[in-house]
C-alpha positions as CSV (number, residue, x, y, z in Angstrom):
1,M,-1.0,-6.7,-26.6
2,E,-0.1,-4.4,-23.8
3,M,-2.7,-4.0,-21.1
4,T,-3.8,-0.6,-19.7
5,N,-3.1,-0.1,-16.1
6,R,-6.8,-0.2,-15.3
7,E,-7.0,-3.6,-16.9
8,R,-3.9,-4.8,-15.2
9,V,-5.2,-3.8,-11.7
10,L,-8.6,-5.3,-12.4
11,N,-7.2,-8.5,-13.5
12,T,-5.0,-8.7,-10.5
13,L,-7.9,-8.2,-8.2
14,N,-9.9,-10.7,-10.1
15,R,-6.9,-13.3,-10.2
16,R,-6.8,-13.2,-14.0
17,P,-3.7,-13.2,-16.1
18,V,-1.7,-9.9,-16.6
19,D,1.0,-8.9,-18.9
20,R,3.2,-7.6,-16.0
21,F,2.9,-6.4,-12.4
22,P,1.2,-3.1,-11.8
23,W,3.9,-0.8,-10.4
24,M,2.1,1.9,-8.3
25,A,4.4,3.8,-5.8
26,R,4.0,7.1,-4.1
27,L,6.6,9.7,-5.2
28,S,5.0,12.7,-3.5
29,I,7.3,13.0,-0.4
30,W,10.5,12.7,-2.6
31,Y,9.2,15.2,-5.1
32,S,7.7,17.8,-2.8
33,H,10.9,17.7,-0.5
34,H,13.4,18.3,-3.4
35,K,11.1,20.8,-5.1
36,K,10.9,22.8,-1.9
37,Q,14.7,22.6,-1.2
38,G,15.6,23.4,-4.9
39,T,17.4,20.0,-5.2
40,L,15.3,18.3,-7.8
41,P,17.5,16.6,-10.4
42,E,17.6,18.7,-13.5
43,E,15.6,16.2,-15.5
44,F,12.6,16.7,-13.2
45,E,12.7,20.5,-12.7
46,E,9.9,21.3,-15.2
47,M,7.8,18.2,-14.5
48,T,4.7,17.9,-12.4
49,L,4.5,15.1,-9.9
50,R,2.6,12.8,-12.2
51,E,4.9,13.6,-15.1
52,A,7.9,12.7,-12.9
53,E,6.2,9.4,-11.9
54,E,5.7,8.6,-15.6
55,H,9.2,9.5,-16.5
56,L,10.4,6.9,-13.9
57,G,7.9,4.3,-15.2
58,I,5.6,4.4,-12.2
59,D,2.0,3.6,-13.0
60,E,-1.0,5.8,-11.9
61,S,-2.1,4.8,-8.4
62,A,-5.2,7.0,-8.6
63,R,-5.7,7.7,-4.9
64,D,-6.3,11.4,-4.9
65,V,-10.1,11.7,-4.4
66,C,-12.6,11.6,-1.5
67,C,-16.2,10.4,-1.7
68,Y,-17.6,12.8,1.0
69,R,-17.2,16.0,2.9
70,K,-17.7,16.8,6.5
71,E,-19.5,19.7,8.1
72,W,-19.7,20.7,11.9
73,Q,-23.0,21.7,13.1
74,D,-23.4,24.0,16.2
75,V,-19.7,24.1,16.5
76,E,-17.6,27.3,16.3
77,I,-14.0,26.9,15.5
78,R,-11.4,29.5,16.6
79,K,-8.0,29.1,14.9
80,T,-4.7,30.7,15.9
81,E,-1.1,30.0,14.7
82,E,2.2,30.8,16.5
83,N,5.7,29.4,15.9
84,G,4.4,26.8,13.5
85,I,1.8,25.5,16.0
86,I,-1.8,25.8,14.9
87,S,-4.3,25.9,17.9
88,R,-8.0,25.2,17.5
89,E,-10.8,25.7,20.0
90,F,-14.1,23.9,19.3
91,L,-16.9,25.8,21.1
92,T,-20.2,24.0,21.5
93,P,-23.4,24.5,23.6
94,V,-22.2,21.9,26.0
95,G,-18.5,23.0,26.3
96,T,-15.2,23.6,24.7
97,V,-12.3,21.3,23.6
98,S,-9.1,22.2,21.8
99,T,-6.3,20.7,19.7
100,R,-2.9,21.7,18.6
101,T,-1.0,20.6,15.5
102,Q,2.4,21.2,14.1
103,A,3.2,21.4,10.4
104,T,5.6,18.8,9.1
105,E,7.7,18.5,6.0
106,Y,5.8,15.5,4.7
107,L,2.2,14.6,4.1
108,H,0.2,15.5,7.4
109,A,0.4,17.8,10.3
110,M,1.4,16.2,13.6
111,T,-1.1,16.5,16.5
112,V,0.8,17.5,19.6
113,E,-2.3,18.0,21.7
114,H,-5.5,15.9,21.2
115,M,-9.1,16.9,21.6
116,V,-9.9,14.7,24.7
117,K,-7.6,15.3,27.6
118,T,-9.8,14.6,30.7
119,E,-13.1,12.7,31.3
120,A,-14.9,16.1,31.1
121,D,-14.1,16.4,27.4
122,Y,-16.1,13.2,26.4
123,P,-19.6,14.7,26.4
124,V,-18.4,17.7,24.3
125,V,-16.8,15.4,21.7
126,E,-19.9,13.2,21.6
127,F,-22.0,16.3,20.9
128,M,-19.7,17.4,18.1
129,Y,-19.7,14.1,16.3
130,K,-23.4,13.3,16.8
131,N,-24.1,16.7,15.0
132,R,-21.4,16.4,12.3
133,Q,-22.9,15.9,8.7
134,I,-21.3,13.4,6.3
135,I,-22.2,14.7,2.8
136,P,-21.6,12.2,0.0
137,T,-19.8,13.6,-3.2
138,P,-20.2,10.9,-5.7
139,E,-20.0,13.5,-8.5
140,K,-16.4,14.2,-7.5
141,V,-15.4,10.6,-7.7
142,A,-17.2,10.2,-11.1
143,E,-15.3,13.1,-12.4
144,Y,-12.0,11.8,-11.1
145,D,-12.8,8.4,-12.5
146,E,-13.4,9.8,-16.0
147,K,-10.2,11.8,-15.7
148,I,-8.0,8.8,-14.8
149,G,-9.6,6.7,-17.4
150,D,-7.5,3.6,-18.5
151,A,-4.5,5.0,-16.6
152,G,-5.6,3.5,-13.3
153,L,-8.4,2.3,-10.9
154,P,-9.5,5.0,-8.4
155,M,-9.3,4.3,-4.8
156,V,-11.2,6.4,-2.2
157,W,-9.7,6.9,1.3
158,L,-12.1,6.9,4.3
159,D,-11.6,8.2,7.8
160,L,-10.5,5.7,10.4
161,D,-12.6,3.0,11.8
162,P,-14.5,3.9,15.1
163,M,-12.0,2.8,17.7
164,S,-8.9,3.8,15.8
165,W,-10.5,7.2,15.3
166,I,-10.8,7.5,19.1
167,M,-7.4,6.0,19.8
168,R,-5.3,8.0,17.3
169,S,-7.3,11.2,16.4
170,I,-9.4,12.0,19.5
171,V,-7.6,10.7,22.6
172,G,-4.1,9.9,21.2
173,Q,-2.2,6.7,21.5
174,Q,-0.1,7.9,24.5
175,N,-3.2,8.4,26.6
176,F,-5.8,6.0,25.1
177,Y,-5.1,2.9,27.1
178,Y,-5.0,4.9,30.4
179,H,-8.5,6.3,29.4
180,L,-9.7,2.8,28.5
181,A,-8.7,1.7,31.9
182,D,-10.0,4.6,33.8
183,F,-13.1,5.6,31.8
184,P,-14.2,2.5,30.0
185,E,-17.9,3.6,29.9
186,R,-16.8,6.9,28.2
187,I,-14.7,5.1,25.5
188,E,-17.7,2.7,24.9
189,S,-20.2,5.5,24.5
190,L,-18.0,7.5,22.2
191,Y,-17.4,4.3,20.2
192,E,-21.1,4.1,19.6
193,V,-21.2,7.7,18.4
194,M,-18.2,7.2,16.1
195,T,-19.7,4.0,14.7
196,E,-22.7,5.9,13.6
197,Q,-20.5,8.5,12.0
198,C,-18.6,5.8,10.2
199,L,-21.7,4.0,8.9
200,Q,-22.6,7.2,7.2
201,I,-19.1,7.3,5.6
202,Q,-19.6,3.6,4.5
203,D,-22.8,4.8,2.7
204,A,-20.9,7.4,0.9
205,A,-18.3,4.9,-0.3
206,L,-21.0,2.5,-1.4
207,A,-22.8,5.2,-3.4
208,C,-19.7,6.3,-5.4
209,S,-18.2,4.7,-8.5
210,A,-14.8,3.8,-6.9
211,R,-14.3,0.1,-6.6
212,L,-11.3,0.3,-4.2
213,V,-12.1,1.5,-0.8
214,L,-9.5,2.1,1.8
215,Q,-10.5,2.0,5.5
216,G,-8.2,0.9,8.3
217,N,-4.5,1.7,8.6
218,H,-1.4,1.6,10.7
219,F,-2.3,-1.6,12.6
220,E,0.8,-2.5,14.5
221,G,0.6,-5.6,16.6
222,S,1.8,-4.1,19.9
223,M,-0.2,-0.8,19.7
224,V,-3.2,-2.6,18.5
225,P,-2.9,-6.0,20.1
226,P,-5.0,-8.9,18.8
227,P,-7.6,-8.9,21.6
228,M,-8.2,-5.2,21.0
229,Y,-8.5,-5.7,17.2
230,E,-10.8,-8.8,17.6
231,K,-13.2,-7.0,19.9
232,Y,-13.4,-3.5,18.3
233,M,-12.1,-3.7,14.7
234,L,-12.9,-7.2,13.4
235,P,-16.8,-7.0,13.6
236,Y,-16.8,-3.5,12.0
237,F,-14.6,-4.4,9.1
238,R,-16.2,-7.7,8.5
239,E,-19.6,-6.2,8.1
240,F,-18.3,-3.3,5.8
241,A,-16.3,-5.9,3.7
242,D,-19.6,-7.8,3.1
243,R,-21.4,-4.7,2.1
244,L,-18.5,-3.8,-0.3
245,H,-18.4,-7.2,-1.8
246,E,-22.1,-7.2,-2.5
247,E,-21.5,-4.1,-4.6
248,G,-18.5,-5.5,-6.5
249,K,-15.9,-3.5,-4.5
250,W,-12.8,-4.3,-2.7
251,M,-11.7,-3.3,0.8
252,V,-8.1,-2.1,1.3
253,C,-6.0,-1.7,4.4
254,H,-3.2,0.7,4.5
255,A,-0.7,-1.9,6.1
256,D,2.5,0.3,6.6
257,A,3.2,-1.3,10.0
258,D,4.3,-4.6,11.6
259,T,1.3,-6.8,11.1
260,R,2.8,-10.1,12.0
261,L,0.5,-10.6,15.1
262,L,-2.6,-9.7,13.1
263,V,-2.3,-11.8,9.9
264,D,-5.4,-14.0,10.7
265,L,-7.5,-11.2,11.9
266,L,-6.7,-9.1,8.8
267,K,-7.8,-12.0,6.7
268,D,-11.0,-12.7,8.8
269,S,-11.8,-9.0,8.4
270,G,-12.4,-9.5,4.7
271,Y,-9.5,-7.3,3.5
272,D,-8.8,-7.9,-0.2
273,V,-5.6,-5.6,-0.5
274,L,-2.9,-4.6,1.9
275,D,-1.8,-1.2,0.6
276,C,1.8,0.0,1.3
277,F,2.4,-3.4,2.9
278,A,5.5,-3.2,5.2
279,S,8.0,-6.0,5.0
280,A,11.7,-6.6,6.0
281,P,14.0,-4.8,6.4
282,L,11.5,-2.0,7.1
283,V,9.9,-4.2,9.8
284,P,10.7,-7.8,11.0
285,F,8.2,-9.5,8.7
286,E,9.9,-11.2,5.8
287,L,8.1,-11.0,2.5
288,E,8.5,-14.8,2.0
289,D,6.6,-15.3,5.4
290,A,3.9,-12.8,4.3
291,R,3.5,-14.6,0.9
292,R,3.0,-17.9,2.7
293,Q,0.6,-16.6,5.4
294,F,-1.6,-14.4,3.3
295,G,-1.5,-16.9,0.4
296,E,-3.9,-16.2,-2.4
297,D,-6.5,-14.7,-0.1
298,V,-5.1,-11.1,0.1
299,I,-3.2,-9.1,-2.5
300,I,0.0,-7.3,-1.3
301,W,0.3,-3.9,-2.7
302,G,4.0,-3.2,-1.8
303,G,7.0,-5.5,-1.8
304,V,9.6,-2.8,-2.1
305,P,10.5,-1.5,1.4
306,S,11.5,2.2,1.2
307,T,14.8,1.4,3.1
308,I,16.2,-0.6,0.3
309,L,16.1,2.4,-2.0
310,C,18.3,4.4,0.4
311,D,21.6,4.1,2.1
312,P,23.2,2.1,3.8
313,Y,21.9,-0.4,1.3
314,T,24.1,-0.7,-1.7
315,D,23.1,-1.0,-5.3
316,E,24.2,-4.7,-5.2
317,E,21.9,-5.4,-2.1
318,F,19.1,-3.6,-3.9
319,E,19.4,-5.6,-7.0
320,E,19.7,-8.9,-5.0
321,Y,16.5,-8.0,-3.1
322,M,14.6,-7.3,-6.3
323,E,15.7,-10.5,-7.9
324,K,14.5,-12.4,-4.9
325,L,11.2,-10.6,-5.0
326,F,10.7,-11.6,-8.7
327,T,11.4,-15.2,-7.8
328,L,8.8,-15.1,-5.1
329,Y,6.1,-13.5,-7.2
330,Q,5.2,-13.9,-10.8
331,P,2.9,-11.7,-12.9
332,G,-0.7,-12.8,-12.0
333,D,0.2,-13.6,-8.5
334,P,-1.5,-11.6,-5.7
335,L,1.0,-8.7,-5.9
336,M,0.7,-5.0,-7.0
337,L,4.1,-3.6,-6.7
338,G,4.6,-0.6,-4.6
339,V,6.8,1.1,-2.0
340,S,6.1,1.0,1.7
341,D,5.3,3.5,2.6
342,N,6.6,6.3,0.4
343,I,9.7,6.9,-1.8
344,M,11.6,9.1,0.7
345,P,13.8,12.1,0.1
346,E,16.9,10.1,0.8
347,T,16.1,7.7,-2.0
348,H,18.6,6.9,-4.8
349,I,16.1,7.8,-7.5
350,E,17.9,5.6,-10.1
351,R,16.8,2.6,-8.1
352,V,13.2,3.6,-8.6
353,R,13.7,3.9,-12.3
354,R,15.4,0.6,-12.2
355,V,12.3,-1.0,-10.6
356,G,10.2,0.2,-13.5
357,E,12.7,-1.4,-15.9
358,M,12.6,-4.7,-14.0
359,V,8.8,-4.7,-14.0
360,R,8.7,-4.4,-17.8
361,R,11.1,-7.3,-18.1
362,A,9.7,-9.6,-15.5
């Protein structure tokens, strides 16, 4: 008897037998690009994104819900836009900071000017985040969960962990290590403030019905070297993983980066799943090595690098890669098949359809 996708995902998470691999890939970039450009293949022209995924044999990944909302307190935001650049000023009783973002074709806007630029900006940002409210929205997750039903198992995305939030969203990676060297006490103080914010977000995740919880992403071993991860990320994730596991939930890392240097730390963090896991030829981390190093402890949600769906890889090289993958993993092994990171606009879409066919024959 064929399993539902929810049963298939739950069985994989619980290391129980499955009828086939879950095959959950993100088609949104490919679909939105071609829809915007008027280049969707004729067979997809009248389809929604989800209908297009189903048409290609892709299972529901159920990742489109949040378990909280955020509200600034005592902060006035002034927004202007010019030549595609969105500028925001954040005015507070203790000072003003600003950001600039640029729209992109893909999923997220690109920050071109971060909130913290000088040491004087830190007290303003601390005030902002100390006074920002996190409001749980378990009812939204419950409604989404019911809507998805047997088609999938909902996963909620959380904001970054405290230090990654500072590094990537507040200071920016280009300047972060300079600031850490020049203003270590400012970074440490802001880290404490962001930890309190993140603990409120943890509570929201624990209060909702979603059993898959994604927090932590883009950990690349040169930008987040092991000593940095071990000091600032490991304790935070380990404690959160313990809280989630006590409630029968699983912790997920969005691992679309070269994680070779962080394997043991990711395992020690308590991660159960590595979502959009990046492997060769996308990054220099062979899937065979990842299979051996993560073993049975961590489920890889990936296995299909986006690059092999595109030129210059040939159909023959694609087929060879997939045959090798299905030799390395069998249904019931710690694998939920997906694409790292997305199915890109340049993809030969017939290869995506072909993966769906292979999965149902594996």
